[in-house]
N, C-alpha and C positions, 0 to 999 in steps of 0.2 A: 274551619277555622282559618284557612288560608284564604277562602274566602271572605270569609266577613272582614277580612282584616284590610284587604284590596277593596271591599265595599263603602270601608269608612273612609278610605285614603283618599275615594272615589269622590266623597262626601264633601270630603276636608277638602278636594282643589274648587269643586263648585260653585261652593261658600267664599274661599275666597279667591277667585276671577269676578265673583257678585260685589266682595267688599273692595274691588279696587276703585278708589277713588278717580282717579287719569287715566284716560285711555290710554293715551301715548305711553304708561307703564308698559300696558301690554303687549305693544309692540317693541319693548326692550326686550334682550336674549335674556336675561336677568330672571324673566318669569315664563323661559319656558317648563313645557312641559317634563321633561327631568328634573329639574333643579324643583321642580316643586312636588315631584313623587318621591325625589328624594328627601325635600325636608319633611312633609306627612311621615315620609318610610323611619324617619328618626325619630319626629310625636311620637312614630307608635315604640319605637324597640324602649324608647328613655322609660316612655310611660311602663313599659313591661319589663325593668331594670336593668335593659341589657345593654351595656354600656358598650362593650366594645361594636356591636352593629351599630348603639346609637350614634358611636363616633366616625364609623363610617360613611354614615347615610349624609351626616352633617358636615362629615368634609366635601361628601358630593355635590352638596348644596350651596355649596359658602358665596355664589357669585350673591344670594340673597343677606348677603352680610348688614352692605350699608342700604339697603332696599324693603326691608321691612323689620320693624321694632322686638317685633315678641322673638327670632329667629334667635339673637347673639344671648339674651337671658338662658333660653334655654340651651344651647350650645355652652354657654359659659358651665352652667350646672354637669351638663354631662362629661364637659373634660376635668372638672373636679372629682366628681365619684370616680371618674375613669386615674385618679391621683394624677392626673397631668395640672399641675398648678403653673406651672414658670408658662404652659403654652396659654395658658388662659388671664394669666396677666396679659402675654405678650398681644393676644386677642383684643385688650380690652385697651390698653393705650396705641394699638392702632386704628383705632376708629373713629371717623371722619367724623359722624355726627356724633357729638357729647350728650345728643337729646337719648340719643338710644344704649346708652352705656348707665343713664343717670336710676339707679336702682340698687339699692344696700346692699346686695351680693357683691356686685361689680366693683363701689366702692369701699368696701371691707375689702376686697382684695388686692388694692392698690397700699390700701392701707398696710395690711401685713407686709406683702412685699417690701416696702420702701423700708418697714419693722426690720426686717431681714437685712436687709441692707445697710442699718444703721443709720438712712437718712430719716431723721426725726424732723429736721426742717417740710421734708415733702411729705411724713406722715402726720404733721399738723394739720398740713392743709387740706389732705384728702379725709382726714378727720370731720374737719368742717362740713365738705359734701355727705360724708356717711353720717353725720349727726344729723339731718334734715329728713334723714326716713327711720330716725329712729323711736318715734313713734311707732310706728305699722304692726307691732308686736313686743309680748314682756322683753321673751331672747333679747328682738333686734336690740333694747332698748338698755337689757343689761350688759352687751357686747359692747354697746356706743359709749357707756359710762362707765365703763371697766375700762377700756382700752382709751380716752379720756385721761380717766387713771394714771396710765400706765406710762404716757406720751409725757405729761407732766414730770412723772417718775424721771424720766430718762435725760429729758430736757433740766431741769432744776435739782435735779439730786435730790428730790427731796419730795415726802410725800404727803399732797392734796391734801386740806384740816377736811375732819369730818366722815373720811372717812370708813372709819371701820363700825361708821353708824348706820351705813347703807345694805342693804340685800341682807340681811340678818348673818347667817351664816358665814355666805357666799363673803359679805365683807369682809367677813375675822380673819378667815382664810385668803383674801386679795391682801389685808395687812401683813400677814405673817410673811407673806410672799416677798413684797413690799418693803419691810422690814430686814428680811433678810440679804434682799439685796441692797441694800446700803447698810448694809451690816451695821443696824442697832442692836444693845445685848436686851431691848425690848420684845426681839423675834422671841426671845425664847415662851418669853409667859403666852405671849399669841400660840405659838404650835403647840403649847401644853393644853390650853383650852381646847385645843382639836382636837387632844388627841383622845379629850375627854367626853366624846360624843360620842354616842351609844351607834353601834352598825359602819358600815362598811366605809364608808364619807370617811367619819373621824380615822379609821383605822388607816385609810392611806396618806394622811398626813403623816403618819409616823413614820415614812416613808422618808418622806422632805423633812421633817425636825430633823429625824438624824443624821442627812446631808447636811444641814445646818452646824448638826453641834460638832459636826468629820471635818465640816472648815473651820470650827473655833479648837479645831486639837481636845476636844473633852469627851473623852476613847471613853472615863473611867464609870459615863451617867449613860452613855447610850448602853454601857454592856447594864446596866444596872436596872434600864426601862429591858432590855429584850430576855435579862433574867427571869421575867415575872408572865411575860408572853407565854403562853401556853400553845404550844407546836398543835392540838389539833384542832384547837378551836380561833384558827384565826382566818383570813383571808392571803391571797398567792403572794400579791409583793408584798404582804408582813412576812410570811413566809421564806421568798427568796430572800429579805432582808437580815431575818434572824441567820437565815444560814448561812450569810455573807458576814455576818457581825461571827457567826461561830469558829468562821472560819479564818475571820480576819483580815482579811478581803473587802479592807473600807476602801479601797481607790476604785471598787465598782461602783460607789453608788453615784462620786464625784463625773463615771466617765459619758452617763446618759441622762444626768441633770447638773445645771448648776443657777442657784440663785442670781449669782454673777451675769446671767446669760441673760439679755431681751430676748432674745427668741425660744427658750429655755421657762423662761416668764409666760407667754403669751401664749407656747405652745398649752401651758397646762388650764388658761384660761379657756382655751376653745376645748378642750377634752372636758374641761365638767358642762360646757353647754353642749358636748355632744351629747355625754353622758344621759344632764337630764331632759335632752330631746326623746334618747332610748328609752329611759321612763315613762314616756306621757306615750311611746308607742310609734312617735313616726321617725320610724329608722332610714328614712332616707335623707332627713335634716341630721339627722344624726351622724350618717356614714360624712355627710360633705361636711359638715364641722369635726370628724374625725380625723379627714385627711385634709383638711386647714392644717389640721392642730401638728400633723407628722410630718406634713411640711416644711415647719416648726423648726420642730426638734423629731427628725428623725432614727436618733438615737437610743430613745425611748420604746424599743420594744414590744417592752411588755404591754406597751397601753391597747395594744392589736388584740389585745381578750376579750374589748368590747368591743370590738369591727366584729369576730365572730362571733359572736354571741346575737349580734342585731342577723346577721349571713345563718344562725339558725334556728331564729326565730324563725324566718322568711322563709326557711328550705332552701337555700339554695347554699349547696352542697359546695358544686364545684366552686365556685370563689371562696366557702368559709377553707376547705382544703387550701387553695394560695396564701389566705393570710396566715395560715400554723404552719406556711412556713418558714417562718422569721422564728420561730420555736425549735431550738436546737438542745443538743444534748447537754452543752456546752453549764447550762443551769436545770439543773434537772427537776427542777418546780414548776416549771412552764413546761417544762419539755413530757413532765407526767401529765399537766393538761391536755396536751397539744392531743396523746395517746386517748386520753379519755375521750375529746369532741372528737377523732377519726372514729374511736367506737360508737358513738351515737351515731354517725353520719351508716358506719357498716347498719347498726341495727335497722334506719329507716328506710336505705336504700335497699339492702339484701334481708339477710336472717336472722335474728336473735344468739342463734347455737352461732353463726360465724363470726355476730361484735364479742360473743363471750370468745371465744377461742381466741379472736384477733388480741384481747385485752389479757389473755392469759398469757400467750406466749408471753407481749413484751411486757406484762409485770416482770414475769419470772428471768426475762433481762438485763432489770434496775441492777445494779451493785447499790448493795445494799440501802435497800431502800427505807424515807423516813417511816418512823410511828402513825404520822398522818397520811402519806401512802398504805400504807397497812389497812390502815380504819375505812381509809376512800373501800379501798379494794373490797373490803366489808361487806359496805354498803350495798356496789357494784355487784356483784356476783350474786347477794341476797338478790336485787333487783332482777336476775338472771335465772332466780329458782333455785341455784346452785346451794340447798343452806347446808349444806352439811360444811360446804369449803369454807361460807362466811362463817361457821361457829369455828371454824381453824383462825382464820382473819381476827374476830376478834379478840377469841383466847389468845391471841401472842400480845395482843395492845391492853390486854386485861393487866396479863405479866410485869408488865410496865409500866404502869401508871401506879399512881396515888390511889388504894383501896379506899378511899375517905372521900373523897373530890365527885366534884358534881359527875365528872365526863366517866370518871366509874361506874356513877348511876346507869348514867345513859345508856352504855355501850352492855351495860347489864341486860338493858333490855331491850335494847334492839337483838341479842343474843338470844334470848329469851323467844321472841318471836321468831328465829328461827327454828328454833329447838317447838316450837308448841304446830312447826307447818311442817315437822316430818313427826309428826306424833308424840313427840318425849312430854308428857305433862309433866313428871315427875321435876328435870330440870326448869321446865320453864315457868313453873310455880317457884322455885329455889331460886332461880336470877331476879324475877321482878319483885319478891315479900325482899332478896339482898337491896335489888335497888332503890325500895320505899323505905328502907330500914335511911339508907343516906339522903335520903330526900321523900319527905313521908306524905306529903302536899304535892307529888308532880302530876297535875291530874289525868295525861296520856297511861301512863303506867298502870293510876288505880283504875283509867277506865279498858286496858286493853285482861289487867288481870280479871277486873269484873265480870267484863263480857265473857271471857276463858271459861268460867266456873260456869255463869248460866251457861254453857253450851255444853257442857258438862252434869248441868245438874246438880252442883258444888255450891255447898256454903252459902246458896242462893241468900240468904240476909244480909249475910258479912258482904258479899257482893252487892247489893243494892245499895247497904249505907256507902261502900268504896265509890260507888258511882252518883249516889247525891253529894258525897263529897267532890268532885269531880265535877258536876254541874255546875255547884253554888261556885267554882270556879271561873269555868270557862264556860256560859250558858249560850253562848253562841259558836259552839263548836257542832258540827254537823254529825261526828263520828259520836261525840259523847250522848245529842239529843238521842241518837238513834240507838246508844248502849241501853240508856235509862230507860228506852222508851220502853225495850223492848223486858229489861228487868219487870217495869207492868207489867204487862202479856202474861210471859210467864207466871204471875203470880196473880191472874187472874183479874186484873185491874185495866179492864179494856178501853174505859173511855176515857182515863189519866192515858193510856199508852197511846189511843188515838189523837190526842192533842198534842202531843211531842212526835211521834210522827212523820203525822203531817208534816211540821213544823221542818221534819229534818229532809224530807222529800223536797221543800221549795229551797233548801239550802243546795242539796246535793241533787236534782230533776233523776239523770243521769245514771244515778249509783247502781248499782243490781240487787246489791244488798238491802238497803233502802226503801229500796220500791216490794221487794218481797213480803219485807219485815211488816209494811204497811197494810200490802194486801193480805197478809195474814189477821192483822188484827180487825182489818174491812169486815175478814169471810164471817169472824167470831161476833162480830156486830149488826149480824144478820147485812151487810150491804155486799151482798156478792156479784152485781153486776160490776159494782165501784172494785173490788179485788180480783175480778178477771182483767178489769184493763189497767191494772198495773201489773198484775204476772203478765199478762203479753204482754208490754213494756220492757221486761227483764228479759223477755225472749229474745226481742230484736234490740238489745245493747250487744254492741261487739266484745266486749270485756266481760262478758256472761259468761262462766265455766261450765263445761260438759255435764256437771252432774249435776245442777244444779238447773240445769236445760230441764232435767230428768225430774227432776224434782219436781217442776215447776206443771210441768205436764201433769202429771200427777195429782197436783191441784187443783190445777183446771176444772175436771174431771173429778176428785173425790173430795177434796179442798185438803187443809191441812192435816197431817196427822197429828193426833193424841200427842203430848209430849211427857 
């Protein structure tokens, strides 16, 4: 690996020398071998996301700053990724050759720095330079357009006309925050629209709506809103907000965000962009904008969950552990998040048993854990195949929530699955049938119970009816497709079964059970070579259980057992 890197550096050095247009440049000490080696080592480290090493090499080759145009752009990016925003701004400001800093990110930094210093005259000047690059991409256009609106707001104390009609929901969020900045009463209407969005995006702005209402001393409305929040089915920020409201710790909201603070507003804009990049899988760009957001509002520590998810996705566990240091016991919801992420790290780096022991120990240390924590603990230990313990946690939650609620039905479904894994068929049936009494059309519960009955050769006709009901609602769910296909197999309708299982394999090509089922059906259709192909697939999958492997070996030699 090291040899390969040196070859890359050597090749880059060669190309670099070949492309120097003036021979006098080669005579300059700036382009000596050491500087170039350090520069290309920095590029290699940056490409491998080794920010510390990258910065070290960039700093060792700074003589190239005024001589090699691509240097400053890469260097600035490395500084931002390392959270050294002030240094990045200083490097840009001290550049003699302005042509070298004529790129979007450099001009963006100058705009943001002037906004942080409340120098709106300078921010307007830098914005004009930034707008020259706004056509470089969709997000660049959004950032420059929103910054233009905010700078207009800060300078004129009014909202730029028609801004609410741009960028859909982003425009609505933008207008709510700007109205909040001006103290306008219509901010209430904008926030109310936003929190009615489905999904996490809308629920995030429940925090900002609460922040606004508290600034208006409207405590009654705040309490009314959070009275209806389901504690088991909510996001981290909403759960933490609810905890503060329940404890009447209203001041905590203003300690991390104020819509009267221009830097806080721009920080939220940049956080949105970071989130968008993350959802697109562009994690480096996401971290870039996250660090800019954190530079403007370092108080909003809860935002670090986004960066932690980025590092977890990249399996960059050292950086993830460093980010998790932002969450302490003072805020129980986020401290629990830290414990869960640390558990994932241990599971990936060490073993599942160590991870289980860690989270069990840490959970037991928590004084009076919330119902949501107990519920999540049930899900987590179930993932570690500690089914009896998961039943204990689920039962605790069920004893404390409304027995006619959808959440009650959902937890019965989860607990029933745990009963099934320990072989308690009676309890499985009781939980899932009770769940269906509350929510008769839930496709996943119908599928789970019906498949369990098929496996036991029990109430086959009822199971098929349930699966057809589930399939009618979820025709693209591979698990339901597999189940109904298997039901037709058990009733001897192999052609119909093959059509469905073929589709299930297309949707889940690496699932052992689906491949196993498809192999059985192909065997019954006298397509034995194809059956062996799919059974051999099952043997190659990492998550195939040992008993299934034994069954597959038997099938390869003798075919499926008669059911």
